[in-house]
C-alpha positions as CSV (number, residue, x, y, z in Angstrom):
1,M,227.1,49.6,193.8
2,N,229.0,52.3,191.8
3,P,232.7,51.6,192.4
4,L,233.7,55.2,193.0
5,L,230.8,55.7,195.5
6,R,231.7,52.4,197.2
7,D,235.3,53.7,197.7
8,V,234.3,57.0,199.3
9,L,231.3,55.9,201.4
10,P,233.6,55.1,204.4
11,V,235.0,58.6,204.2
12,L,231.5,60.0,204.3
13,G,230.7,58.0,207.4
14,L,228.1,56.0,205.4
15,D,227.7,52.4,204.3
16,E,226.3,50.5,201.4
17,A,223.1,49.8,203.2
18,Y,222.5,53.5,203.6
19,A,223.2,54.1,199.9
20,A,220.9,51.3,198.9
21,E,218.1,52.7,201.0
22,H,218.5,56.4,200.0
23,L,220.0,56.5,196.5
24,D,218.1,56.2,193.2
25,L,220.9,55.8,190.7
26,A,219.7,55.1,187.1
27,G,221.8,52.9,184.8
28,G,223.6,53.7,181.6
29,S,226.7,55.6,180.5
30,F,226.7,58.7,178.4
31,L,230.3,59.9,178.4
32,P,232.1,57.7,175.8
33,S,235.7,57.3,176.7
34,A,238.6,54.8,176.8
35,L,238.2,55.1,180.6
36,P,235.2,54.7,182.9
37,V,234.4,58.4,183.0
38,G,230.7,57.7,183.4
39,T,231.3,55.6,186.5
40,L,233.5,58.4,187.9
41,A,230.9,61.1,187.1
42,A,227.8,59.3,188.5
43,G,229.7,58.1,191.6
44,S,231.0,61.5,192.5
45,V,227.6,63.2,192.1
46,A,225.9,60.4,194.1
47,A,228.5,60.9,196.9
48,A,227.6,64.6,197.1
49,G,223.9,63.9,197.1
50,L,224.1,61.3,199.8
51,A,226.3,63.5,202.0
52,G,223.8,66.2,201.6
53,L,221.0,63.8,202.5
54,A,222.8,62.7,205.6
55,L,223.3,66.2,206.8
56,T,219.8,67.5,206.0
57,G,217.8,64.4,206.9
58,A,216.0,64.3,203.6
59,R,214.6,61.0,202.4
60,R,216.2,60.1,199.0
61,V,218.5,61.4,196.3
62,H,218.0,60.9,192.6
63,V,220.9,60.6,190.1
64,D,220.3,60.2,186.4
65,P,223.5,59.6,184.4
66,R,222.0,61.6,181.4
67,Q,221.7,64.6,183.7
68,V,225.2,64.0,185.1
69,A,226.7,63.7,181.6
70,T,225.0,66.9,180.5
71,S,226.2,68.7,183.6
72,F,229.8,67.5,183.2
73,R,229.7,68.8,179.6
74,A,228.4,72.2,180.6
75,D,231.1,74.0,178.6
76,Q,229.9,72.2,175.4
77,V,226.2,72.5,176.2
78,Q,226.0,76.1,177.3
79,R,224.4,78.7,175.0
80,V,223.9,82.4,175.4
81,D,221.0,83.7,173.2
82,G,221.2,80.4,171.3
83,S,224.9,80.7,170.4
84,P,227.6,78.3,171.8
85,V,230.4,79.7,173.9
86,E,234.0,78.9,173.1
87,G,235.4,76.7,175.8
88,F,239.1,77.1,175.1
89,A,241.1,80.1,173.9
90,P,243.2,79.8,170.7
91,L,246.4,79.4,172.6
92,S,245.1,76.6,174.8
93,G,245.4,73.0,173.5
94,F,247.8,70.5,172.1
95,F,250.9,71.5,170.1
96,A,253.4,69.3,168.4
97,A,257.0,69.8,169.7
98,S,260.1,68.5,168.0
99,D,260.0,65.2,169.8
100,G,256.4,64.8,171.1
101,W,253.5,66.9,172.3
102,V,252.7,69.6,174.8
103,R,249.4,70.9,176.1
104,T,249.0,74.5,177.1
105,H,246.4,76.4,179.0
106,A,246.0,80.1,178.2
107,N,242.3,80.9,178.7
108,Y,243.1,83.7,181.1
109,P,244.9,86.8,179.8
110,H,247.7,86.6,182.3
111,H,248.4,82.9,181.5
112,R,248.4,83.8,177.8
113,D,250.9,86.6,178.4
114,R,253.2,84.3,180.3
115,L,253.1,81.6,177.7
116,L,254.0,84.0,174.9
117,R,256.8,85.6,177.0
118,A,258.3,82.2,177.8
119,L,258.3,81.4,174.1
120,D,259.9,84.7,173.2
121,L,256.9,85.7,171.1
122,P,255.3,89.2,170.9
123,A,252.1,89.9,173.0
124,D,249.9,89.9,169.9
125,A,251.2,86.5,168.6
126,G,248.5,84.0,167.5
127,R,248.2,80.3,167.3
128,P,250.3,79.9,164.1
129,E,253.3,81.6,165.8
130,V,252.9,79.4,168.8
131,V,252.7,76.3,166.6
132,A,256.0,77.3,164.9
133,A,257.8,78.2,168.2
134,V,256.8,74.9,169.9
135,A,257.7,72.8,166.8
136,E,261.3,73.9,167.0
137,R,261.9,72.7,170.6
138,P,261.7,69.5,172.7
139,A,258.5,69.1,174.6
140,Q,260.3,68.9,178.0
141,E,262.0,72.2,177.3
142,I,258.7,73.9,176.5
143,E,257.3,72.6,179.8
144,D,260.3,73.8,181.7
145,V,260.6,77.3,180.3
146,V,256.8,78.0,180.5
147,T,256.6,76.7,184.0
148,A,259.6,78.8,185.1
149,D,257.7,81.9,183.8
150,H,254.6,80.9,185.9
151,G,252.7,79.9,182.7
152,I,251.0,76.6,182.2
153,A,252.3,74.0,179.8
154,V,253.0,70.3,180.2
155,R,254.7,67.6,178.2
156,V,252.2,64.9,177.2
157,R,253.3,61.7,178.9
158,T,252.4,58.1,178.6
159,L,250.8,56.4,181.6
160,A,254.0,54.4,182.3
161,E,256.1,57.6,182.2
162,W,253.8,59.4,184.6
163,M,253.5,56.5,187.1
164,A,257.3,56.0,187.2
165,G,257.8,59.7,188.3
166,E,258.2,61.3,191.7
167,Q,255.1,63.3,191.4
168,A,252.9,60.3,190.9
169,R,254.3,58.8,194.1
170,A,253.5,62.0,195.9
171,V,249.9,61.9,194.5
172,D,249.5,58.3,195.7
173,A,250.3,59.4,199.3
174,H,247.0,61.2,199.4
175,D,243.5,59.9,199.8
176,L,241.0,60.3,197.0
177,L,239.0,62.4,199.5
178,A,240.2,63.3,202.9
179,V,237.9,64.4,205.8
180,E,240.0,64.8,208.9
181,R,239.8,66.3,212.4
182,D,242.7,68.6,213.2
183,P,244.4,67.1,216.3
184,A,246.4,70.2,216.9
185,A,243.4,72.5,217.1
186,G,241.8,73.5,220.5
187,P,238.4,72.1,221.6
188,V,235.4,73.3,219.6
189,A,231.9,72.6,220.8
190,P,229.4,71.0,218.4
191,V,227.9,73.6,216.1
192,D,224.4,72.8,214.9
193,V,223.6,75.5,212.3
194,A,219.9,74.6,212.3
195,A,219.7,75.4,215.9
196,L,221.2,78.8,215.2
197,G,218.3,79.6,212.9
198,R,220.4,80.5,209.8
199,R,221.9,78.8,206.8
200,V,225.4,77.3,206.6
201,R,227.8,80.1,205.5
202,V,230.4,79.2,202.9
203,L,233.2,81.6,202.0
204,D,234.2,80.6,198.5
205,L,237.8,81.4,197.4
206,T,237.9,79.3,194.3
207,R,238.2,79.9,190.6
208,V,237.7,78.1,187.2
209,L,235.9,74.8,187.7
210,A,236.5,72.2,190.4
211,G,236.1,74.5,193.4
212,P,233.2,76.5,191.9
213,V,231.4,73.2,191.1
214,A,231.8,72.2,194.8
215,T,230.5,75.5,196.2
216,R,227.7,75.6,193.6
217,T,226.6,72.2,195.0
218,L,226.6,73.6,198.5
219,A,224.5,76.5,197.3
220,L,222.0,74.1,195.7
221,L,221.6,72.4,199.1
222,G,220.7,75.7,200.7
223,C,224.0,77.1,201.9
224,D,224.7,80.9,201.8
225,V,227.7,80.9,199.5
226,L,229.7,84.1,199.1
227,R,232.3,83.8,196.3
228,V,235.3,86.2,196.8
229,D,237.5,87.3,193.9
230,S,240.3,89.7,193.4
231,P,239.3,92.8,191.4
232,H,242.6,92.2,189.5
233,L,241.7,88.7,188.3
234,P,238.3,88.9,186.4
235,E,236.5,85.7,185.8
236,L,235.6,84.4,182.3
237,E,231.9,85.2,181.8
238,A,231.0,81.7,180.5
239,L,232.4,80.1,183.6
240,H,230.7,82.6,185.9
241,L,227.3,82.0,184.2
242,D,227.7,78.3,184.7
243,T,229.5,77.7,188.1
244,D,228.3,80.6,190.1
245,S,224.6,79.7,189.9
246,G,222.9,80.2,193.3
247,K,225.9,82.0,194.8
248,R,226.6,85.6,195.6
249,S,229.7,87.3,194.3
250,T,231.9,90.0,195.8
251,L,235.4,91.5,195.2
252,V,238.0,91.8,197.9
253,D,241.6,93.0,197.3
254,L,243.7,91.0,199.7
255,H,246.6,93.4,199.1
256,V,244.7,96.0,201.1
257,E,244.9,95.7,204.8
258,H,241.3,96.7,205.6
259,A,240.0,94.3,203.0
260,R,242.0,91.5,204.6
261,D,240.5,92.4,207.9
262,R,237.0,92.3,206.4
263,L,237.7,88.8,205.0
264,H,238.6,87.6,208.5
265,E,235.5,89.3,209.9
266,L,233.5,87.2,207.5
267,L,235.4,84.1,208.4
268,A,234.7,84.7,212.1
269,R,231.0,84.2,211.3
270,A,231.4,81.5,208.6
271,D,231.0,77.8,208.8
272,V,233.2,76.8,205.8
273,L,236.1,78.2,203.8
274,V,236.8,76.6,200.4
275,I,240.2,77.3,198.9
276,G,241.0,76.5,195.2
277,Y,244.3,78.4,194.7
278,R,247.7,76.8,194.5
279,P,248.9,75.3,197.8
280,G,250.5,78.0,199.9
281,A,249.3,80.8,197.7
282,L,247.1,82.3,200.4
283,A,249.2,81.5,203.4
284,A,250.5,85.1,203.6
285,Y,246.9,86.2,204.3
286,H,246.5,83.6,207.1
287,L,244.0,81.5,205.0
288,D,245.9,78.2,205.1
289,A,244.5,75.4,207.1
290,A,246.8,75.8,210.1
291,S,246.2,79.6,210.4
292,V,242.4,79.2,210.0
293,A,242.4,76.5,212.6
294,E,244.2,78.8,215.0
295,R,242.1,82.0,214.3
296,H,238.8,80.4,213.4
297,P,238.8,76.9,214.8
298,H,235.0,76.4,214.2
299,V,235.5,76.8,210.4
300,V,235.7,73.8,208.1
301,H,238.7,74.3,205.9
302,A,238.3,72.7,202.5
303,S,241.0,72.8,199.8
304,L,241.8,71.4,196.4
305,S,244.8,71.4,194.1
306,A,245.9,70.1,190.8
307,W,248.8,68.0,191.9
308,T,248.5,67.7,195.7
309,P,250.6,70.0,198.0
310,D,253.5,67.5,197.9
311,G,256.2,66.4,195.5
312,P,258.2,68.5,192.9
313,W,255.0,69.7,191.3
314,G,253.2,70.6,194.5
315,G,253.4,74.3,193.9
316,R,252.6,74.2,190.2
317,R,249.5,75.6,188.5
318,G,247.3,73.1,186.8
319,F,243.9,72.5,185.2
320,D,241.9,69.5,184.2
321,S,243.3,69.4,180.7
322,I,246.8,69.8,181.9
323,V,246.5,66.9,184.4
324,Q,245.0,64.7,181.6
325,A,248.0,65.4,179.5
326,A,250.6,64.8,182.2
327,T,249.1,61.6,183.6
328,G,248.8,59.7,180.4
329,I,245.0,60.1,180.0
330,S,245.4,62.2,176.8
331,L,247.3,59.4,175.0
332,L,244.9,56.8,176.3
333,E,242.1,58.8,174.7
334,S,244.1,59.1,171.4
335,A,242.4,57.7,168.4
336,D,245.6,56.5,166.8
337,G,248.0,56.2,169.9
338,V,250.0,59.2,168.6
339,V,248.0,62.4,168.5
340,P,246.7,63.1,172.0
341,A,243.0,63.8,172.7
342,A,240.8,64.7,175.7
343,M,238.1,62.9,177.6
344,P,234.5,63.8,176.6
345,A,234.2,66.2,179.5
346,Q,236.4,68.0,182.0
347,A,235.6,65.1,184.3
348,L,238.5,65.5,186.7
349,D,237.4,69.0,187.6
350,H,233.7,68.1,188.0
351,A,234.2,64.9,189.9
352,T,236.8,66.4,192.2
353,G,234.3,69.3,192.8
354,Y,231.5,66.9,193.8
355,L,233.8,64.9,196.0
356,L,235.0,68.1,197.8
357,A,231.4,69.1,198.3
358,A,230.7,65.6,199.8
359,G,233.6,66.1,202.1
360,V,232.4,69.5,203.3
361,L,228.9,68.2,204.0
362,T,230.4,65.3,205.9
363,A,232.7,67.6,208.0
364,L,229.7,69.8,208.8
365,R,227.8,66.7,210.0
366,A,230.8,65.6,212.1
367,R,231.2,69.1,213.6
368,A,227.5,69.2,214.6
369,E,227.8,65.7,216.2
370,Q,231.3,65.7,217.7
371,G,232.6,69.3,217.6
372,G,236.2,69.9,216.7
373,T,238.1,71.5,213.8
374,W,237.9,69.8,210.4
375,R,239.9,69.8,207.2
376,V,238.7,68.5,203.8
377,S,240.9,68.0,200.7
378,A,240.7,66.6,197.2
379,H,243.0,66.8,194.2
380,L,242.6,66.6,190.4
381,A,245.7,64.3,190.0
382,R,244.4,61.9,192.7
383,T,241.0,61.7,191.0
384,A,243.0,60.9,187.8
385,H,244.8,58.1,189.6
386,W,241.5,56.6,190.7
387,L,240.3,56.7,187.1
388,L,243.5,55.2,185.8
389,R,243.7,52.4,188.3
390,T,240.1,51.2,188.8
391,D,239.0,48.0,187.3
392,A,235.5,49.5,186.8
393,L,234.0,49.4,183.3
394,D,231.3,51.7,181.9
395,G,230.0,49.4,179.3
396,P,228.7,50.8,176.0
397,A,228.3,54.6,176.1
398,A,226.7,57.1,173.8
399,P,226.5,60.8,174.3
400,V,223.2,62.6,175.1
401,E,222.1,63.9,171.7
402,D,219.0,65.8,172.8
403,T,220.0,67.8,175.9
404,G,216.7,69.7,176.0
405,P,215.2,67.7,178.9
406,W,218.4,68.1,180.9
407,T,218.9,71.9,180.4
408,V,217.0,75.0,181.3
409,D,216.8,78.5,179.7
410,T,217.2,81.5,182.0
411,P,216.9,85.2,181.1
412,T,219.9,87.1,182.5
413,E,221.6,90.5,181.9
414,A,224.0,88.6,179.6
415,G,221.1,87.2,177.5
416,V,219.1,84.0,177.7
417,V,221.5,81.4,179.2
418,T,220.9,77.7,178.3
419,G,222.7,75.5,180.8
420,P,222.4,72.1,182.6
421,R,220.0,71.5,185.4
422,P,221.6,70.4,188.7
423,A,223.3,67.0,188.4
424,F,221.2,65.4,191.2
425,R,217.9,66.0,192.9
426,I,216.9,65.4,196.5
427,D,213.2,64.6,197.2
428,D,211.2,67.9,197.2
429,G,214.4,69.7,196.4
430,P,215.0,72.2,193.6
431,T,215.2,71.1,189.9
432,E,216.9,74.4,189.0
433,F,219.5,76.6,190.6
434,A,218.2,79.5,192.7
435,W,219.5,82.0,190.1
436,V,221.8,82.1,187.1
437,G,223.6,85.2,185.8
438,R,223.8,87.3,188.9
439,R,226.4,89.9,188.0
440,W,230.0,89.0,188.9
441,G,231.3,91.0,191.8
442,S,228.1,92.8,192.4
443,D,227.4,91.8,196.0
444,E,228.5,93.3,199.3
445,A,231.1,91.5,201.4
446,E,228.6,90.4,204.0
447,W,226.4,87.4,204.9
448,A,222.9,87.2,203.7
449,D,221.4,86.1,207.0
450,P,221.7,88.2,210.1
451,D,223.3,86.7,213.2
């Protein structure tokens, strides 16, 4: 039994006998790492597949670690008209400070601008200027000034440093995956979507990777997923081409009253809301778990964060690469114990996304059987803690050299996109996503299926 899967099966309301009967999980590891990344990856994907199986009543789910590894490395595998797509911007990465290392994230223009402003650099500064500015100052000072300016930078820590800190204790207070009934919400009768004659409706308010991976998984299983973005925060095209497969995409400006009203009209007819913004960031729009439970108690509220909502870092921005650097993973992956490095994939993002999808599917099953108002949550740092503390071992691992059997070419408006096939397959289920490359923000803010 995969150790990660074994740990989350009780949360899914399933047992090892169910997994043994319904899961076809091939052996092998294809994500070489100092940590059991292959175990994390295959287990999280298997969890999502089994949770989908339990909800839909299908017979068996198939998980091949070679497909999983290719999917987790989508940013490295993706091609557009045969050309690779740059995964990280020039100002994202490791920089040597005067007493250690920092890792920055500046893929989005607004994060780049905040980083440069915090470092007192001009808006057109490039990597050489950032290298020089960081080298003059201590790593902790860089973390502090960039964070204070709402940018994203973190001091690279050892595992011991991280685990001795207050934020690590806050992370440990959370479950790897939480699926909980809201005891404060009023009674909600069981909701069997199949009996309503329509698909499960998922309102997707997530960005970047973990959340979009979760909702892409729900779309693969037949849900009507409507991703909602602000027109003021465009998505990176490479991410959209990968993680928005099978979804529809619309733009809603929450600063405008009638647009906020429209979003709540959609929620009134939705089954699931998935939030991937910082904890509390959408509370002003009544999209936090408590407000949704009060206004739309039938809606499953799913949320994810980098650091969990608690502790001194609860409100901080964070990404997979930043969590790796802060928690000690980057130094564990170091070739020489000095220069930090990264895992072979953004595995915290992907694994957390599949876990969140598994939680949503479990909550939908519970809602259909028991009724009630349900909350689901997962966090990148908590996934990192599982990886750092497990006694699981991957065994010898080698990367998938020929990704051809595990990818598919799809003509789109952006060009021919080469990308991974779905990470798992259910008997008689699709081996490709319903579509790839649907234009970002091009859909109406409405559900596909009539009431």
